[in-house]
GULO-807160 format. One line per 10 residues: their letters; for each residue z, y, x negated of C-alpha. Coordinates in nm, 3 decimals. Each point is the difference from the previous one (the first is absolute). Example, Ala and Ser with C-alpha at 12.3 -4.5 7.8 and 13.67 -1.06 7.14 Angstrom:
2
as> 0.780,-0.450,-1.230 ~ -0.066,0.344,-0.137
end
This chain:
512
maekliifdt> 12.074,10.062,-7.723 ~ -0.339,-0.133,-0.088 ~ -0.056,-0.378,0.025 ~ -0.019,-0.215,-0.320 ~ -0.297,-0.177,-0.082 ~ 0.074,-0.330,-0.164 ~ -0.206,-0.082,-0.346 ~ -0.056,-0.356,-0.050 ~ -0.167,-0.066,-0.343 ~ -0.189,-0.328,-0.054
tlrdgeqspg> -0.130,0.069,-0.345 ~ 0.168,-0.296,-0.119 ~ -0.150,-0.234,0.262 ~ -0.294,0.126,0.177 ~ -0.102,0.208,-0.303 ~ 0.017,-0.272,-0.252 ~ -0.257,-0.165,0.223 ~ -0.243,0.210,-0.187 ~ -0.222,-0.218,-0.247 ~ 0.182,-0.029,-0.350
asmtreeklr> 0.326,0.229,0.127 ~ 0.223,-0.330,0.025 ~ 0.328,0.105,-0.184 ~ 0.282,-0.198,-0.167 ~ 0.351,0.006,0.116 ~ 0.114,0.262,-0.259 ~ -0.314,0.214,0.102 ~ 0.113,-0.029,0.353 ~ 0.347,0.097,-0.060 ~ -0.074,0.310,-0.202
iarqlerlrv> -0.228,0.143,0.267 ~ 0.271,-0.103,0.268 ~ 0.244,0.219,-0.195 ~ -0.252,0.308,-0.009 ~ -0.062,-0.055,0.360 ~ 0.404,0.011,0.062 ~ -0.030,0.314,-0.220 ~ -0.278,0.123,0.238 ~ 0.248,-0.060,0.285 ~ -0.235,-0.214,0.221
dvieagfaas> 0.163,-0.129,0.313 ~ -0.144,-0.354,-0.025 ~ -0.132,-0.187,-0.315 ~ -0.211,-0.309,0.101 ~ 0.079,-0.192,-0.329 ~ -0.246,-0.287,0.054 ~ -0.074,-0.320,0.190 ~ 0.281,-0.243,-0.113 ~ -0.147,-0.320,0.142 ~ -0.335,0.061,-0.195
sqgdfeavka> 0.128,-0.126,-0.335 ~ 0.310,-0.056,-0.198 ~ -0.102,0.313,-0.219 ~ -0.011,0.209,0.328 ~ 0.329,-0.160,0.131 ~ 0.175,0.086,-0.333 ~ -0.146,0.356,0.021 ~ 0.111,0.066,0.326 ~ 0.355,-0.129,-0.075 ~ 0.038,0.196,-0.304
iadaikdstv> -0.105,0.318,0.187 ~ 0.231,-0.061,0.295 ~ 0.277,-0.059,-0.241 ~ -0.051,0.305,-0.169 ~ -0.120,0.260,0.259 ~ 0.305,0.199,0.162 ~ -0.155,0.296,0.189 ~ -0.314,-0.153,0.150 ~ -0.038,-0.273,0.249 ~ -0.163,-0.292,-0.164
cslsrandrd> -0.270,-0.196,0.197 ~ -0.202,-0.334,-0.038 ~ -0.302,-0.096,0.150 ~ -0.007,-0.338,0.179 ~ -0.266,-0.182,0.207 ~ 0.142,-0.100,0.365 ~ 0.139,-0.320,-0.098 ~ 0.357,-0.149,-0.084 ~ -0.057,-0.074,-0.362 ~ -0.171,0.335,-0.088
israaealag> 0.290,0.178,0.205 ~ 0.301,-0.205,-0.166 ~ -0.135,0.051,-0.338 ~ -0.039,0.386,0.042 ~ 0.362,0.005,0.130 ~ 0.126,-0.201,-0.284 ~ -0.182,0.265,-0.251 ~ 0.171,0.291,0.181 ~ 0.358,-0.158,-0.002 ~ 0.113,0.254,-0.244
aksarihtfi> -0.148,0.296,0.150 ~ 0.240,0.295,0.130 ~ -0.244,0.063,0.274 ~ -0.275,-0.280,0.082 ~ -0.304,-0.045,0.217 ~ -0.219,-0.285,0.087 ~ -0.379,0.085,0.061 ~ -0.161,-0.270,0.206 ~ -0.365,-0.001,0.113 ~ -0.291,-0.177,0.174
atsplhmekk> -0.353,0.072,0.068 ~ -0.062,0.092,0.368 ~ -0.361,0.097,0.006 ~ -0.235,-0.221,0.181 ~ -0.205,-0.073,-0.338 ~ 0.295,-0.063,-0.208 ~ 0.172,-0.247,0.243 ~ -0.333,-0.189,0.041 ~ -0.148,-0.020,-0.338 ~ 0.304,0.057,-0.214
lrmtpdqvfe> 0.287,-0.146,0.190 ~ -0.178,-0.244,0.216 ~ 0.237,0.067,0.251 ~ 0.016,0.097,0.363 ~ 0.176,0.328,0.127 ~ 0.253,-0.210,0.172 ~ 0.082,-0.165,-0.318 ~ 0.021,0.318,-0.212 ~ 0.192,0.163,0.266 ~ 0.271,-0.312,-0.037
qavqsvrfar> 0.000,0.037,-0.360 ~ 0.063,0.356,-0.027 ~ 0.293,-0.012,0.261 ~ 0.157,-0.297,-0.170 ~ -0.032,0.146,-0.343 ~ 0.168,0.329,0.097 ~ 0.293,-0.183,0.181 ~ 0.037,-0.220,-0.300 ~ -0.004,0.292,-0.249 ~ 0.234,0.198,0.202
nlvgdiefsp> 0.267,-0.231,-0.047 ~ -0.021,0.036,-0.386 ~ -0.048,0.372,-0.041 ~ 0.068,0.289,0.241 ~ -0.308,0.221,-0.085 ~ -0.334,-0.189,0.094 ~ -0.333,0.178,0.018 ~ -0.301,-0.190,0.128 ~ -0.371,0.069,-0.031 ~ -0.324,-0.116,0.196
edgyrsdmdf> -0.212,-0.050,-0.291 ~ -0.351,0.158,0.070 ~ 0.220,0.178,0.305 ~ -0.262,0.274,0.049 ~ -0.301,-0.239,0.089 ~ 0.241,-0.203,0.225 ~ -0.020,-0.032,0.374 ~ 0.209,0.264,0.151 ~ 0.160,-0.195,0.286 ~ 0.072,-0.289,-0.223
lckileavik> 0.159,0.264,-0.274 ~ 0.221,0.116,0.262 ~ 0.104,-0.355,0.111 ~ 0.094,-0.084,-0.333 ~ 0.182,0.300,-0.128 ~ 0.208,0.030,0.305 ~ 0.098,-0.364,-0.051 ~ 0.096,0.056,-0.381 ~ 0.179,0.307,0.090 ~ 0.201,-0.181,0.248
egattinvpd> 0.084,-0.260,-0.277 ~ 0.158,0.268,-0.220 ~ -0.288,0.143,-0.213 ~ 0.105,0.364,-0.100 ~ -0.308,0.120,-0.152 ~ -0.352,-0.057,0.153 ~ -0.272,0.069,-0.244 ~ -0.380,0.021,0.137 ~ -0.204,-0.047,-0.314 ~ -0.384,0.122,-0.029
tvgyaipely> -0.034,-0.327,-0.224 ~ -0.366,0.058,-0.091 ~ -0.017,0.380,0.013 ~ -0.218,0.014,0.337 ~ 0.193,0.288,0.155 ~ -0.088,0.345,0.093 ~ 0.261,0.271,0.000 ~ 0.015,0.098,0.346 ~ -0.076,-0.336,0.150 ~ 0.265,-0.177,-0.214
gefiktlrtr> 0.255,0.270,0.098 ~ -0.062,-0.080,0.355 ~ 0.003,-0.365,-0.034 ~ 0.372,0.031,-0.122 ~ 0.075,0.252,0.276 ~ -0.152,-0.258,0.246 ~ 0.233,-0.296,-0.137 ~ 0.310,0.192,0.013 ~ -0.070,0.134,0.366 ~ -0.101,-0.332,0.133
ipnsdkaiws> 0.283,-0.214,-0.165 ~ 0.314,0.036,0.233 ~ 0.254,-0.052,-0.306 ~ -0.219,0.203,-0.241 ~ 0.296,0.242,-0.056 ~ 0.206,-0.278,-0.145 ~ -0.186,-0.017,-0.356 ~ -0.132,0.248,-0.240 ~ -0.365,-0.002,0.015 ~ -0.198,-0.015,-0.355
vhchndlgma> -0.351,0.062,-0.102 ~ -0.169,-0.199,-0.306 ~ -0.348,0.107,-0.071 ~ -0.245,-0.084,-0.235 ~ -0.267,0.231,-0.161 ~ -0.332,-0.191,0.041 ~ -0.156,0.306,0.185 ~ 0.202,0.251,-0.221 ~ 0.239,0.083,0.295 ~ 0.304,-0.180,-0.084
vanslagiki> 0.235,0.307,-0.032 ~ -0.172,0.182,0.334 ~ 0.031,-0.328,0.187 ~ 0.368,-0.012,-0.114 ~ 0.082,0.377,0.109 ~ -0.188,-0.046,0.322 ~ 0.211,-0.310,0.045 ~ 0.315,0.206,-0.008 ~ -0.119,0.308,0.187 ~ -0.200,-0.147,0.264
ggarqiecti> 0.153,-0.316,0.001 ~ 0.354,0.092,-0.043 ~ 0.064,-0.248,-0.259 ~ 0.282,0.056,-0.245 ~ -0.068,-0.198,-0.316 ~ -0.270,0.012,-0.229 ~ -0.103,-0.304,-0.217 ~ -0.153,0.136,-0.327 ~ -0.052,-0.076,-0.374 ~ 0.025,0.229,-0.315
nglgeragnc> -0.341,0.135,-0.104 ~ -0.121,-0.190,0.305 ~ -0.010,-0.303,-0.188 ~ -0.133,-0.316,0.202 ~ -0.272,-0.263,0.027 ~ -0.331,0.104,0.070 ~ -0.009,0.391,0.054 ~ 0.376,-0.010,0.009 ~ 0.274,0.139,0.237 ~ 0.135,0.293,0.134
aleevvmaik> 0.122,0.226,-0.310 ~ 0.372,0.082,0.010 ~ -0.035,0.317,-0.182 ~ -0.270,0.138,0.219 ~ 0.193,-0.088,0.331 ~ 0.320,0.164,-0.133 ~ -0.138,0.291,-0.115 ~ -0.192,0.038,0.322 ~ 0.315,-0.046,0.190 ~ 0.192,0.250,-0.197
trsdyfgltv> -0.286,0.280,-0.050 ~ -0.074,-0.036,0.376 ~ 0.329,-0.007,0.155 ~ -0.095,0.251,0.237 ~ -0.231,-0.214,0.155 ~ 0.142,-0.354,-0.057 ~ 0.368,0.085,0.076 ~ 0.142,-0.287,-0.217 ~ 0.230,-0.011,-0.307 ~ -0.029,-0.288,-0.295
gvdtqqilaa> 0.283,-0.062,-0.246 ~ -0.244,-0.046,-0.291 ~ 0.103,0.182,-0.299 ~ -0.355,0.135,-0.069 ~ 0.056,0.093,-0.387 ~ 0.000,-0.380,-0.076 ~ -0.330,-0.033,0.157 ~ -0.211,0.048,-0.335 ~ 0.238,-0.218,-0.189 ~ -0.073,-0.275,0.254
srmvsqttgf> -0.356,0.046,0.001 ~ -0.007,-0.028,-0.394 ~ 0.204,-0.297,-0.025 ~ -0.204,-0.178,0.283 ~ -0.317,0.079,-0.181 ~ 0.116,-0.092,-0.342 ~ 0.137,-0.330,0.127 ~ -0.291,-0.101,0.200 ~ -0.284,0.124,-0.206 ~ -0.122,0.187,0.300
vvqpnkavvg> -0.094,0.350,-0.108 ~ 0.061,0.322,0.212 ~ -0.335,0.180,0.063 ~ 0.038,0.373,-0.141 ~ -0.078,0.141,0.326 ~ 0.254,-0.196,0.216 ~ 0.190,0.194,0.232 ~ 0.384,0.065,-0.112 ~ -0.012,-0.210,-0.315 ~ -0.328,0.023,-0.159
anafahasgi> -0.053,0.213,-0.338 ~ -0.207,0.256,0.202 ~ 0.210,0.030,0.293 ~ 0.151,0.331,-0.095 ~ -0.285,0.122,-0.248 ~ -0.205,0.287,0.079 ~ -0.351,0.045,-0.161 ~ -0.146,0.263,0.220 ~ 0.074,0.336,-0.141 ~ 0.071,0.157,0.358
hqdgvlkard> 0.235,-0.280,0.055 ~ 0.177,0.059,-0.341 ~ 0.028,0.370,0.087 ~ 0.140,-0.041,0.329 ~ 0.260,-0.278,-0.134 ~ 0.130,0.230,-0.252 ~ 0.031,0.291,0.246 ~ 0.160,-0.228,0.262 ~ 0.023,-0.375,-0.043 ~ -0.029,-0.087,0.366
tyeimraqdv> -0.344,0.181,0.002 ~ -0.134,-0.349,-0.067 ~ 0.272,-0.214,-0.059 ~ 0.183,-0.167,0.330 ~ 0.271,-0.195,-0.227 ~ 0.180,0.098,-0.323 ~ -0.104,-0.256,-0.264 ~ 0.379,0.003,-0.107 ~ 0.076,-0.146,0.357 ~ -0.173,-0.306,-0.088
gwsankivlg> 0.117,-0.052,-0.366 ~ -0.243,0.182,-0.206 ~ 0.227,0.228,-0.173 ~ 0.070,-0.321,-0.207 ~ -0.351,0.044,-0.170 ~ 0.124,0.139,-0.338 ~ 0.082,-0.054,-0.366 ~ 0.334,-0.156,-0.004 ~ 0.068,-0.155,-0.342 ~ -0.132,-0.014,-0.369
klsgrnafkq> 0.042,-0.222,-0.314 ~ 0.326,0.148,-0.085 ~ 0.162,-0.050,0.323 ~ 0.294,-0.266,0.014 ~ 0.100,-0.295,0.180 ~ 0.231,0.169,0.250 ~ -0.252,0.287,0.103 ~ -0.270,-0.286,0.047 ~ 0.264,-0.195,0.222 ~ 0.064,0.311,0.180
rlqdlgvdld> -0.360,0.074,0.101 ~ -0.016,-0.358,0.110 ~ 0.252,0.077,0.245 ~ -0.159,0.331,0.088 ~ -0.322,-0.194,0.084 ~ 0.181,-0.244,0.221 ~ -0.054,-0.307,-0.245 ~ 0.283,-0.261,-0.008 ~ -0.018,-0.242,-0.274 ~ 0.200,-0.309,0.026
setevnnafa> 0.154,0.005,-0.343 ~ 0.073,0.166,-0.317 ~ -0.259,-0.228,-0.153 ~ -0.277,0.113,0.216 ~ 0.101,0.364,-0.073 ~ -0.005,-0.056,-0.370 ~ -0.336,-0.162,0.034 ~ -0.119,0.273,0.192 ~ 0.124,0.263,-0.247 ~ -0.158,-0.177,-0.302
kfkeladrks> -0.334,0.007,0.169 ~ 0.055,0.364,0.069 ~ 0.056,0.076,-0.326 ~ -0.300,-0.174,-0.122 ~ -0.198,0.195,0.247 ~ 0.146,0.330,-0.113 ~ -0.125,-0.066,-0.368 ~ -0.364,-0.032,0.139 ~ -0.001,0.246,0.287 ~ 0.189,0.349,-0.033
eifdedilal> 0.023,0.068,0.376 ~ 0.200,-0.255,0.201 ~ -0.037,0.072,0.347 ~ 0.208,-0.163,0.298 ~ -0.305,-0.199,0.092 ~ 0.008,-0.165,-0.352 ~ 0.342,-0.095,0.031 ~ -0.060,-0.167,0.345 ~ -0.269,-0.184,-0.164 ~ 0.214,-0.121,-0.271
vseeslshek> 0.276,-0.130,0.235 ~ -0.276,-0.178,0.232 ~ -0.145,-0.165,-0.317 ~ 0.370,-0.102,-0.112 ~ 0.061,-0.132,0.385 ~ -0.330,-0.180,-0.014 ~ 0.080,-0.195,-0.327 ~ 0.184,-0.315,0.013 ~ 0.088,-0.229,-0.273 ~ -0.144,-0.293,0.196
dtfnfvslnq> -0.333,0.150,0.013 ~ -0.253,-0.241,-0.142 ~ -0.216,0.308,-0.185 ~ 0.147,0.268,-0.194 ~ -0.210,0.288,-0.169 ~ 0.094,0.031,-0.401 ~ -0.269,0.241,-0.138 ~ -0.373,0.061,0.001 ~ -0.252,0.105,-0.270 ~ -0.360,0.122,0.126
hsetgerpha> -0.310,0.154,-0.159 ~ -0.248,0.191,0.185 ~ -0.272,0.186,-0.165 ~ -0.323,0.168,0.147 ~ -0.298,-0.266,-0.065 ~ 0.212,-0.276,-0.062 ~ 0.153,-0.275,0.189 ~ 0.387,0.068,0.093 ~ 0.237,-0.262,-0.128 ~ 0.368,-0.081,0.095
sivfnvngle> 0.275,-0.205,-0.154 ~ 0.305,-0.039,0.212 ~ 0.332,-0.172,-0.070 ~ 0.202,-0.124,0.315 ~ 0.300,-0.247,0.073 ~ -0.082,-0.298,0.216 ~ 0.331,-0.155,0.100 ~ 0.156,0.156,-0.294 ~ -0.232,-0.119,-0.244 ~ -0.231,0.258,-0.191
vhsdsdgngp> -0.381,-0.026,0.052 ~ -0.296,0.178,-0.163 ~ -0.307,0.040,0.150 ~ -0.321,0.218,-0.041 ~ -0.342,0.092,0.177 ~ -0.280,0.243,0.008 ~ -0.084,0.164,0.326 ~ -0.196,0.260,0.163 ~ 0.273,0.263,-0.071 ~ 0.364,-0.012,-0.164
vdaslkaiek> 0.150,-0.064,0.363 ~ -0.246,-0.279,0.051 ~ 0.047,-0.160,-0.346 ~ 0.395,0.016,0.025 ~ -0.015,-0.189,0.332 ~ -0.271,-0.260,-0.100 ~ 0.230,-0.051,-0.311 ~ 0.283,-0.113,0.240 ~ -0.216,-0.214,0.232 ~ -0.140,-0.169,-0.297
hvksgaemvl> 0.330,-0.151,-0.087 ~ 0.151,-0.008,0.369 ~ -0.300,-0.146,0.168 ~ 0.132,0.095,0.342 ~ -0.325,0.011,0.168 ~ 0.107,0.294,0.211 ~ -0.255,0.236,0.145 ~ 0.052,0.381,-0.033 ~ -0.050,0.178,0.321 ~ 0.143,0.349,-0.103
ysvnaisgst> 0.094,0.197,-0.302 ~ 0.139,0.324,0.043 ~ 0.118,0.295,-0.231 ~ 0.252,0.269,0.082 ~ 0.146,0.277,-0.208 ~ 0.385,0.024,0.069 ~ 0.004,0.365,-0.072 ~ -0.233,0.265,-0.029 ~ -0.160,0.013,-0.377 ~ -0.166,-0.182,-0.262
esqgevtvrl> 0.316,-0.098,-0.144 ~ 0.099,-0.166,0.306 ~ 0.096,-0.348,0.032 ~ -0.270,-0.222,0.151 ~ 0.110,-0.214,0.301 ~ -0.261,-0.324,0.039 ~ -0.021,-0.209,0.339 ~ -0.182,-0.337,-0.078 ~ -0.050,-0.226,0.328 ~ -0.090,-0.372,-0.080
qnsgrivngv> -0.099,-0.265,0.261 ~ 0.027,-0.366,-0.043 ~ -0.008,-0.279,0.224 ~ 0.048,0.216,0.301 ~ 0.293,0.208,-0.162 ~ -0.020,0.367,-0.090 ~ 0.242,0.174,-0.197 ~ 0.039,0.342,-0.159 ~ 0.101,0.067,-0.353 ~ 0.127,0.335,-0.131
gsdpdivvas> 0.036,0.112,-0.326 ~ 0.058,0.346,-0.159 ~ -0.029,0.151,-0.353 ~ -0.122,0.333,-0.189 ~ -0.297,-0.256,-0.105 ~ -0.203,-0.089,0.292 ~ -0.129,-0.305,-0.197 ~ 0.355,-0.143,-0.058 ~ 0.088,0.096,0.371 ~ -0.315,-0.198,0.113
akaylsalnk> 0.146,-0.309,-0.198 ~ 0.351,0.055,0.161 ~ -0.138,0.010,0.316 ~ -0.226,-0.317,-0.013 ~ 0.257,-0.193,-0.139 ~ 0.248,0.110,0.287 ~ -0.227,-0.120,0.231 ~ -0.033,-0.351,-0.185 ~ 0.379,-0.011,0.062 ~ -0.008,0.047,0.355
lrsqsdrvma> -0.296,-0.255,0.032 ~ 0.224,-0.270,-0.165 ~ 0.303,0.093,0.209 ~ -0.139,0.087,0.340 ~ 0.117,-0.244,0.248 ~ -0.159,-0.095,0.341 ~ 0.123,0.230,0.311 ~ -0.059,0.027,0.348 ~ -0.156,0.316,0.070 ~ 0.072,0.184,0.313
qg> -0.213,0.252,0.211 ~ 0.153,0.326,0.114
end
């Protein structure tokens, strides 16, 4: 029997560290449920000690998820570990993931601690955590740039104290595949009790090699857990992409000789959900989940695929969920058919009220758009899940005029704490005029650092999905809006970002 590779998903923790990708409790819970449907082995739900909001999100996920282990990150101190254990109390299967930096650079410049102090804190922290939860993961932050002798010493000690998983992160994406694989192999060879723990890899993509390094870590180094995120989401250039490593292991099982428990047909749904929630659009040529991943433009390729799919395709599109891309409902469809389609797409709404609200939006969209795709339904549900009565700003209506040779003008109506506000402005284009009309009243002072438009499905009748990234006083947020009218979608996205600026709390960010 082939050995099993453990898939540890950190989309909700390390992925959330992407600028503007911070998620609410409800958003995290929705993604966690999709990760459970995806059958990942471990869900790193967050960093419970970083904020009250993150604590509540980890707790909600721990209470709701039954088929995956739920994990919380913590720094190597008693307060963080106790907070993680408290948040995980309701989990059917819980893990505490504690870390401390071990590279000379990090110990001297960031921690301002001696190696002996770091060693002692790591040992004490694992000992403390082991008395609270049976499953303990330890990570030496910036492990790949750490001194080998010191790393062997500290990892041997934490295994002795009860760490069940040892993760060796390439925190800054410095590694090269062969060298990283040999690094893991050397650690496992030199540490006498290395067989008492599962070895894990956690690679960042700064040099574009996160997936390659992770695969080298398991093939050369003998690691049996990969830490990854949906769409490779993460700070800087991102993390190892779950969809890529999973499909590499499955497609090249002849080489890796490993199995994974992931239900690959849920990959695309997870990718879309994460993209729509965070506002990070998936590039068309992204492996496995990009719009062009299974498209063939070359006549020679098209001819080959028509004669025999495996002439140019090493994976089936259906195996990662692409078969779901089809027209599903129209304006004559009833509520039961809509509710069934939500279930088919793996969407769980918390109440009948949410189903009714989503159905009302579906009927409204069907009156404006003749063909409704699965992507449209997912966008509708995403927008429904992102809207909260407690939001400060809510879109009502928009009127704009744009004509060649004349300066565009927009008039917008939106709610501010339940009170209707009217505002108007000129602009360089209809989108610019609409957003200036909002800002004219709100006066947030925020700087727009990203404006992105993405077509949800492939026609001129498609809904437009807009991401707006705002920065203010050191805080960065993404707002997402969708509508067949791209100007309306832009206004919704801007208001969404303003809501996040108002509600975002201070959080302690952790490195991976």
